[in-house]
C-alpha positions, -999 to +999 in steps of 0.1 A: +256+067+481+235+038+494+203+042+513+177+022+532+146+032+552+151+060+577+146+062+615+139+090+640+174+093+652+209+080+643+246+083+648+269+096+621+300+074+618+331+085+598+357+060+586+390+074+574+407+047+553+437+046+530+415+041+499+384+062+509+367+084+535+332+072+542+303+084+564+275+062+576+242+071+591+234+044+615+202+039+635+199+026+671+195-010+659+228-006+639+211-006+605+230+015+580+205+040+566+229+057+542+266+056+531+286+083+515+322+073+502+348+095+486+380+079+472+414+088+487+448+084+471+478+067+486+513+081+477+539+054+473+568+074+459+596+051+471+598+015+482+581+011+516+565+045+515+527+048+519+517+084+526+485+105+526+479+142+522+463+152+556+444+181+541+430+160+513+418+135+540+403+163+560+385+178+529+371+143+521+360+138+557+342+172+557+324+164+524+311+130+535+300+145+568+281+172+549+265+146+527+254+125+557+241+156+575+221+167+545+206+132+542+196+132+579+180+167+575+160+156+544+148+124+562+140+143+594+165+122+614+180+136+645+218+130+646+226+122+682+264+122+678+294+116+656+322+091+659+354+084+639+374+054+631+407+048+612+434+023+608+459+026+637+491+045+639+493+068+610+518+095+619+517+132+611+540+160+624+527+195+631+550+225+634+547+253+660+519+269+640+500+236+639+506+232+601+515+197+588+551+191+581+546+171+549+526+140+543+513+116+569+529+081+571+500+056+571+498+022+588+510+006+556+543+026+555+570+000+561+602+021+554+612+019+591+621-019+590+657-013+599+647+008+629+622-019+639+650-045+637+672-024+659+645-022+686+637-059+684+656-068+717+631-046+735+600-060+719+587-078+749+592-048+772+575-025+746+545-048+743+541-050+781+542-012+783+521-002+753+499-032+744+512-030+708+536-054+691+568-040+677+560-033+640+565-007+614+528+001+616+534+018+650+550+050+659+583+041+675+600+027+644+585+055+624+597+082+648+632+066+648+632+067+610+623+104+609+649+112+635+676+095+615+666+105+580+647+138+584+663+155+614+651+189+604+615+178+603+619+160+636+634+191+653+606+213+639+578+190+651+557+204+680+530+177+679+526+142+666+492+130+656+473+103+637+452+113+606+421+108+627+435+131+655+442+157+629+407+156+614+391+157+649+413+188+658+403+206+625+367+200+633+367+208+670+398+228+677+407+203+704+436+179+704+430+143+712+455+115+707+449+078+702+469+058+728+471+027+705+502+040+688+530+019+702+545+045+725+517+054+750+521+035+783+485+022+787+487+014+824+491+051+830+456+055+817+444+025+837+439+004+806+465-024+809+483-041+780+451-045+759+449-008+751+427-001+722+410+031+732+418+068+731+429+093+757+432+130+756+467+144+750+478+176+767+491+202+742 
């Protein structure tokens, strides 16, 4: 934990990374009043695989939020809101009971390079529609890999989320979906090809 002088009110920011989950207490002048990190592990069981346990990420997020909230209470700081950030385009499947179907593929998971190559003739079209370059970071090659290599998992999946979407759902019981995933057509949300925001998904 790191700390500086406190303020009357602040925002609680939560970053969900591949190596750590971290909460920050940030004042209106963007000064970081406190920081609470917890390490996370990345599972690289095969070449190109880079996965995370979604429930381990959620548990870490919950702990750093608690630590930041306790700090704010002790320093008599009013928390005005909470925001989340994470690397783009992790991919997690949920079944019909909203339980994770295995681990989440992180942005660093590059196993879908063959699927990306197969999609390369459509790269300009996909960029124009989604605002995201064709890359193994994004969902489309990842989904194609799961469809071809884990058809049972693909068939059982009811929802597809990022790690951040999953944590927000566990905290709020509401599903939101980041549109910067390489499949969402951003012009439908009025954002154009430079999409880098989030929109609500309909369950």
